[in-house]
Every structure is written in C-alpha cells, then in structure tokens.
C-alpha positions as CSV (number, residue, x, y, z in Angstrom):
1,M,0.0,0.0,0.0
2,T,1.6,3.3,-1.1
3,T,-0.1,6.6,-1.7
4,I,1.0,10.2,-1.9
5,A,0.8,12.1,1.4
6,P,2.5,15.0,3.2
7,A,6.1,14.7,4.1
8,S,7.1,13.0,7.4
9,K,6.6,15.1,10.6
10,L,10.3,14.4,11.3
11,S,12.1,14.7,8.0
12,P,15.3,12.7,7.4
13,S,18.4,14.8,7.8
14,S,18.9,14.8,4.0
15,S,16.9,14.5,0.8
16,L,15.1,11.3,0.1
17,A,17.3,8.2,-0.3
18,D,18.9,7.6,-3.6
19,T,19.2,3.9,-3.6
20,T,20.3,3.7,-7.2
21,S,23.9,4.3,-6.0
22,S,26.3,1.4,-6.3
23,T,27.5,2.2,-2.8
24,P,25.7,0.0,-0.2
25,L,23.4,1.7,2.3
26,R,25.0,1.7,5.7
27,V,22.3,0.1,8.0
28,V,22.2,0.2,11.8
29,F,19.7,-2.3,13.2
30,A,18.0,-1.8,16.6
31,G,15.9,-4.5,18.2
32,T,15.7,-6.9,21.1
33,P,13.4,-9.9,21.0
34,E,12.9,-12.8,18.6
35,F,10.4,-10.7,16.5
36,A,13.2,-8.3,15.7
37,A,15.8,-11.1,15.2
38,V,13.8,-12.5,12.3
39,S,14.1,-9.2,10.4
40,L,17.8,-8.9,11.3
41,E,18.6,-12.4,10.0
42,S,16.7,-11.6,6.8
43,L,18.6,-8.4,6.2
44,I,22.0,-10.0,6.9
45,A,21.2,-12.8,4.4
46,Q,20.1,-10.2,1.7
47,Q,22.8,-7.6,2.1
48,Q,24.1,-8.1,-1.4
49,A,20.7,-8.3,-3.0
50,L,19.4,-5.2,-1.2
51,N,22.7,-3.3,-1.7
52,I,23.0,-2.7,2.1
53,E,25.7,-3.3,4.7
54,V,24.6,-3.9,8.3
55,V,27.4,-2.1,10.1
56,A,26.2,-2.3,13.7
57,V,23.4,-3.7,15.8
58,Y,21.8,-2.1,18.9
59,T,19.9,-4.0,21.5
60,Q,18.8,-3.8,25.1
61,P,21.5,-4.6,27.8
62,D,21.6,-8.2,28.9
63,R,18.9,-9.1,31.4
64,K,18.7,-11.7,34.1
65,A,16.5,-14.6,33.0
66,G,15.5,-18.1,34.0
67,R,15.5,-19.8,37.4
68,G,19.1,-19.1,37.9
69,Q,18.7,-15.4,37.1
70,K,21.8,-15.4,35.0
71,L,22.5,-12.6,32.5
72,A,21.1,-13.6,29.1
73,A,21.8,-12.0,25.7
74,S,18.8,-10.9,23.6
75,A,17.8,-12.8,20.5
76,V,19.0,-9.9,18.4
77,K,22.4,-9.9,20.1
78,Q,22.8,-13.6,19.6
79,A,22.0,-13.2,15.9
80,A,24.4,-10.3,15.4
81,L,27.3,-12.1,17.2
82,A,26.7,-15.2,15.1
83,H,27.5,-13.1,12.0
84,D,30.4,-11.2,13.6
85,I,28.5,-7.9,13.6
86,V,29.4,-5.4,16.3
87,V,26.8,-5.0,19.1
88,E,26.1,-1.9,21.1
89,Q,23.9,-2.0,24.3
90,P,23.6,1.6,25.6
91,P,21.1,1.9,28.6
92,T,19.9,5.3,27.3
93,F,20.2,7.9,24.6
94,K,19.1,10.8,26.8
95,K,21.1,14.0,26.2
96,S,20.8,14.8,29.9
97,S,23.1,11.9,30.8
98,T,26.8,11.3,30.1
99,E,25.9,7.7,29.0
100,G,23.2,9.0,26.6
101,M,25.5,11.6,24.9
102,A,28.2,8.9,24.6
103,A,25.7,6.6,23.0
104,R,24.7,9.3,20.4
105,Q,28.4,9.9,19.5
106,T,29.0,6.2,19.1
107,L,26.0,6.0,16.7
108,R,27.3,8.9,14.7
109,S,30.6,7.1,14.4
110,Y,29.0,4.3,12.3
111,Q,27.9,6.9,9.8
112,P,24.5,5.2,9.2
113,D,22.5,5.9,6.1
114,V,19.4,4.4,7.7
115,M,18.4,2.9,11.0
116,I,16.0,-0.1,11.1
117,V,14.1,-0.4,14.4
118,A,12.0,-3.4,15.5
119,A,10.7,-3.9,19.1
120,Y,13.9,-2.2,20.4
121,G,12.3,-1.2,23.8
122,L,14.4,1.9,24.2
123,I,13.1,5.4,23.5
124,L,14.9,7.1,20.6
125,P,14.9,10.9,21.1
126,V,14.6,13.3,18.2
127,G,18.4,13.9,18.4
128,V,18.9,10.2,17.6
129,L,16.2,9.9,14.9
130,T,18.0,12.5,12.8
131,I,21.4,11.0,13.0
132,P,21.0,8.5,10.1
133,I,20.9,10.3,6.7
134,Y,17.5,8.9,5.8
135,G,16.1,8.7,9.2
136,C,14.8,5.7,11.2
137,L,12.4,3.1,9.9
138,N,10.2,1.1,12.3
139,I,8.8,-2.4,11.7
140,H,5.5,-2.2,13.6
141,A,3.3,-5.3,14.1
142,S,0.0,-3.8,13.2
143,L,-1.9,-1.9,10.5
144,L,-1.3,1.6,11.8
145,P,-2.9,3.7,13.1
146,R,-4.7,0.8,14.7
147,W,-2.8,-0.6,17.7
148,R,0.0,1.8,18.3
149,G,2.0,0.8,21.3
150,A,3.7,-2.1,23.0
151,A,1.4,-5.2,22.5
152,P,-0.3,-4.9,19.1
153,I,-0.4,-8.6,18.3
154,H,-2.0,-9.5,21.6
155,R,-4.5,-6.7,21.5
156,A,-5.7,-7.6,18.0
157,L,-6.4,-11.1,19.2
158,L,-8.0,-10.1,22.5
159,T,-10.3,-7.6,20.7
160,G,-11.4,-10.1,18.0
161,D,-9.9,-8.4,15.0
162,S,-10.2,-10.3,11.8
163,E,-6.9,-9.1,10.4
164,T,-3.7,-7.5,11.4
165,G,-0.3,-7.0,9.6
166,V,2.8,-4.9,9.4
167,T,3.5,-1.2,8.9
168,I,6.9,0.1,7.9
169,M,6.9,3.6,9.4
170,Q,9.2,6.7,9.2
171,M,9.8,7.3,12.9
172,D,9.1,10.6,14.5
173,Q,9.0,11.9,18.1
174,G,5.5,10.4,18.8
175,L,4.6,6.9,19.9
176,D,4.2,5.1,16.5
177,T,2.8,8.2,14.9
178,G,5.1,8.6,12.0
179,D,4.2,8.5,8.3
180,M,3.6,5.1,6.8
181,L,5.8,3.8,3.9
182,Y,4.4,0.4,3.4
183,K,1.6,-1.8,4.8
184,V,0.9,-5.5,4.3
185,S,-2.1,-7.3,6.0
186,A,-2.6,-10.8,7.2
187,P,-5.8,-12.6,8.3
188,I,-6.2,-13.7,11.9
189,T,-7.5,-17.2,11.9
190,A,-9.8,-18.9,14.4
191,D,-6.9,-21.0,15.8
192,D,-4.3,-18.2,16.0
193,T,-2.6,-17.6,19.3
194,A,-0.3,-14.8,20.2
195,A,2.6,-17.2,19.6
196,S,1.5,-18.3,16.1
197,L,0.5,-14.8,15.0
198,H,3.8,-13.4,16.3
199,D,5.7,-15.9,14.1
200,K,3.6,-15.0,11.0
201,I,3.9,-11.2,11.6
202,A,7.7,-11.5,12.3
203,T,8.1,-13.1,8.9
204,L,5.8,-10.6,7.3
205,G,7.9,-7.8,8.8
206,A,11.1,-9.2,7.5
207,D,9.7,-9.3,4.0
208,A,8.2,-5.8,4.3
209,I,11.4,-4.1,5.3
210,G,13.3,-5.8,2.5
211,T,10.7,-4.5,0.0
212,V,11.1,-1.0,1.3
213,L,14.9,-1.0,1.3
214,K,14.9,-2.2,-2.4
215,D,13.5,1.2,-3.4
216,L,13.7,3.4,-0.3
217,A,13.5,6.6,-2.3
218,H,10.1,5.6,-3.8
219,Y,8.6,4.6,-0.5
220,Q,9.8,7.7,1.3
221,A,8.5,9.9,-1.5
222,Q,5.0,8.4,-1.2
223,A,4.8,8.2,2.6
224,V,1.2,8.3,4.0
225,A,0.4,10.4,7.0
226,Q,-1.6,8.5,9.7
227,D,-5.1,9.5,10.6
228,D,-4.8,10.2,14.3
229,S,-8.6,10.1,14.7
230,Q,-8.5,6.4,13.9
231,A,-5.7,5.5,16.3
232,N,-5.9,3.3,19.3
233,Y,-3.3,2.0,21.7
234,A,-2.0,-1.5,22.5
235,E,-1.2,-1.1,26.2
236,K,1.6,-3.3,27.6
237,L,0.4,-6.6,29.0
238,V,0.4,-7.3,32.7
239,K,0.2,-10.7,34.4
240,T,-3.2,-10.1,36.0
241,E,-4.8,-9.8,32.6
242,G,-4.6,-13.6,32.4
243,E,-7.1,-14.2,35.2
244,I,-10.4,-15.4,33.7
245,D,-13.7,-13.8,34.7
246,W,-16.2,-16.5,34.0
247,A,-19.0,-14.0,34.0
248,Q,-17.7,-12.8,30.6
249,S,-18.9,-14.3,27.4
250,A,-17.4,-17.6,26.2
251,A,-16.2,-15.7,23.1
252,M,-14.3,-13.2,25.1
253,I,-12.7,-15.9,27.3
254,E,-11.7,-18.0,24.3
255,R,-10.0,-14.9,22.8
256,Q,-8.3,-14.3,26.1
257,I,-6.8,-17.8,26.1
258,R,-5.5,-17.4,22.6
259,G,-4.4,-13.8,22.9
260,L,-2.3,-14.5,26.1
261,T,-0.6,-17.7,24.9
262,P,2.2,-18.2,25.8
263,W,2.5,-15.1,28.1
264,P,1.2,-14.2,30.6
265,G,-1.2,-17.1,30.0
266,A,-4.9,-17.5,31.0
267,Y,-5.7,-18.9,34.4
268,T,-8.4,-19.6,36.9
269,F,-8.7,-21.1,40.4
270,F,-10.0,-24.4,41.7
271,N,-10.1,-25.1,45.4
272,G,-7.8,-22.1,45.9
273,Q,-5.1,-23.4,43.5
274,R,-4.2,-21.7,40.2
275,V,-5.1,-23.7,37.1
276,K,-3.6,-22.6,33.7
277,I,-6.1,-22.8,30.8
278,L,-3.8,-23.7,27.9
279,A,-6.3,-24.2,25.0
280,S,-9.9,-24.4,24.1
281,L,-12.2,-25.1,21.2
282,P,-13.8,-22.3,19.1
283,V,-17.0,-21.3,20.8
284,N,-20.2,-23.1,19.7
285,P,-23.1,-20.5,19.9
286,S,-25.6,-23.3,20.1
287,Q,-24.2,-24.6,23.4
288,Q,-26.1,-22.7,26.1
289,T,-26.6,-23.3,29.8
290,D,-28.5,-22.0,32.8
291,L,-25.7,-22.9,35.3
292,P,-23.7,-20.2,37.2
293,A,-20.6,-18.9,35.4
294,G,-17.5,-21.0,36.2
295,T,-19.5,-24.2,36.8
296,I,-18.0,-27.3,35.2
297,I,-20.9,-28.8,33.1
298,S,-19.1,-31.9,32.0
299,V,-15.6,-33.5,32.1
300,G,-15.3,-35.4,28.8
301,R,-12.4,-37.0,27.0
302,K,-12.5,-34.4,24.2
303,A,-13.2,-31.3,26.3
304,I,-14.1,-29.9,29.7
305,L,-17.3,-27.9,29.3
306,V,-17.6,-24.8,31.5
307,A,-20.4,-22.3,31.9
308,C,-19.7,-18.7,31.0
309,G,-21.5,-15.4,31.1
310,K,-24.1,-14.2,28.6
311,D,-23.1,-13.1,25.2
312,D,-25.2,-10.0,24.3
313,S,-24.7,-10.6,20.6
314,L,-26.7,-13.8,20.9
315,A,-29.6,-12.3,22.9
316,A,-31.8,-12.1,19.8
317,S,-31.6,-15.8,19.1
318,H,-31.4,-17.2,22.6
319,T,-33.2,-16.7,25.9
320,E,-32.2,-13.9,28.1
321,Q,-31.3,-16.4,30.9
322,A,-29.1,-18.7,28.8
323,S,-25.3,-18.3,28.9
324,G,-22.5,-19.6,26.7
325,T,-20.1,-22.4,27.3
326,L,-16.4,-22.9,26.8
327,A,-14.8,-26.2,25.8
328,I,-11.3,-26.5,27.4
329,T,-9.0,-29.0,25.7
330,H,-5.7,-28.5,27.6
331,L,-4.9,-27.2,31.1
332,Q,-2.3,-27.4,33.8
333,F,-2.7,-27.7,37.5
334,A,-0.3,-25.9,39.9
335,G,2.9,-27.9,40.1
336,G,1.8,-30.3,37.4
337,K,2.4,-30.9,33.8
338,P,0.1,-29.8,30.9
339,M,-2.8,-32.2,30.5
340,T,-5.4,-33.0,27.9
341,A,-9.0,-33.1,28.7
342,E,-8.9,-36.9,28.4
343,Q,-6.1,-37.1,31.0
344,V,-8.0,-34.9,33.4
345,C,-11.1,-37.1,32.8
346,H,-9.2,-40.3,33.6
347,G,-7.4,-38.8,36.6
348,N,-10.7,-37.5,38.2
349,Q,-9.0,-34.2,39.0
350,L,-12.3,-32.4,38.1
351,N,-15.9,-33.5,38.3
352,D,-19.2,-32.4,36.9
353,G,-20.6,-29.6,39.1
354,D,-17.1,-28.4,40.3
355,Q,-16.6,-24.6,40.2
356,F,-13.8,-22.5,38.8
357,T,-13.5,-19.2,40.6
358,K,-11.5,-15.9,40.6
359,E,-8.7,-15.5,43.1
360,S,-10.8,-13.2,45.3
361,N,-13.3,-15.9,45.8
C-alpha cells in the first residue's frame, strides 16, 4: 500500500534516499526480542541483493532470566554475534546523561544511512532519529494507526480483529505516529494464538522491510500520514490480565486464552489453587446453559465444558437467561504438567458440578 501524502513530521536529515547508487546503504539495526531477530537475520542474508551493509546492531542490555537469574543476551544480540556484527547496548540515549551523549556519539561514528528499528524497547529521542541520513524506519506489528504501542499482536487477538499486519513507518517523536511507507495485511484465523500470530507477523515484517529497502526513495517519497482520529493504543500486557472472569462471554474468554498464549497465559482457580487454561475449542453458539458462570458442566475425553456469562450478541436468538459455554481441551494444575481433557477425565481431578473461581473468591 503506497499513496501520496504530506512529508514526514520528522524529516530525514537529508533529501530522500537515492538507492540507485552502487555504494551500499550503511544500515544500523536496533531491536531486542525474537520478533526483531527474524528481520535482522533476513537483512543480513540479503545484504548483497538489497545493496546494504549492516554495520552495527543495537539491543537492550543483557537481562537476568530463568530460574538461575543469569544474565542472558537478547535474540538480536545472539543473531548479530553469530554473524560477527558489532553489538552496542547503551542503557539510554538521553542527552541529559553522560551515557546518553556517549551513545549518540557512538551511533554517529557508524555513519548510518538508515536505522531499522523493531521492538527495540528503548526510546529514541529526536536527536537520535535525525542521525541517520535517511532517518529511522520502524517495523511495527499492526496496521497503523490501529494498535500503536507495546502489544499490538495480543490486543488484536483479544479484541477479536479479523486481520492485522505490518507497517513500515518513518519514525518521528511520537509513539508510533510517523508516516507510513508500506503496509501489508494478514488474516487472523480462528486458531491463531499470540505465539502463532507473532511468528507470522515477524516473517511478514522481515519481508516488508526488505521490500522498502529495495526502493527506499520511492517509498519515502510516497509516505502516507496517519489519521490520528482512527488511532488506538495497545497497552503493555500485565500478568493479572490472564485471570479469567467466567462472567464474561465464552467468546471473550476464548480470545483471552489465545491472545495471552504463551505469556502471561490465561488462568483460573480451583479449590484455591491456580489452574492454567492452555487451549480451548472455538465457541459453539448453540451450546447454552443456565448454570452459574464458572461451573464445570461436564468433564469429557475431548473437552471440559464450562459455563460462562451471557453473550449479548446472541440475545436475539437465545433466551435472556441462557449463557454460553467454553470447551477446554488443555490445562495445567499448579505444580503439574500440561494435561489434555482426556487425561483430566481419567485422573478424576475435576468432576461435573465443580466450580472455577476468581482468586478473590
């Protein structure tokens, strides 16, 4: 998708890129998680074809991870080191700090033509965005201006969007507000989880940034301004969002399970113990019940059927008293291993009439 629009709010520090030159574009890449590493690997593999040179990689400082809380390198750092590309890990770019000013000077020393940013996790001030000759391009995991912010993949699933995609954006000083250079969409299927959708969008993003870099001048010249009136924000996920409220509709809970897989995961409580709900079947609108929300209707070999709240969208075709049901196929009890519904059925861990509750209960 490319259409004529006003120039970017934060213009690159030079005229639009002339990518017809035989001299490769000097690319600095900034990113941290696996989503970004997919694009980095793709750019490294296509350096000759795209006429670029990845001269440096920026990523978040190593963080403690795992049960041992040992320092671990990000996925992007691991990819860069595997290809002998220099890695920078400044804690800040703020001009108010000595570290931040040093980080800016280091970035200038690489003489970048363009900076590619994907899920970096560090704020880039205006003084950084203007260092590369042709500015900074962001690989954003949504169809902007929808789902600006930190968790676009999850929010698209939780809300029930039918499609999402990737936007290559010319970064400015706002939060995902820059002009759009290229957009590509992808359907959200009924069995997509945050994990599966992440992988699809990561691949899509890698392809999209390659497309833009093949003819950067063209895409920058035809950048499209975002319609701020259509924008919404994908707030950062918190662990407590995983707790299931069985008074909600079955459709909302089913999206919650898929949208929070693998992290933070959907969960409920049984006899005061946390139970992770790992997977469920698509909601069957014809399955209705009069039982209280959270009641286990039946424990079967294929699924554990649980009563949920009313779905207002079904009110016209079903009685006002009837509520929806959710068919759970996989769960995990505290301290145990993931189990199928059949394993739960044979083990008698749950029985018809048992009750799932919220923690406060």
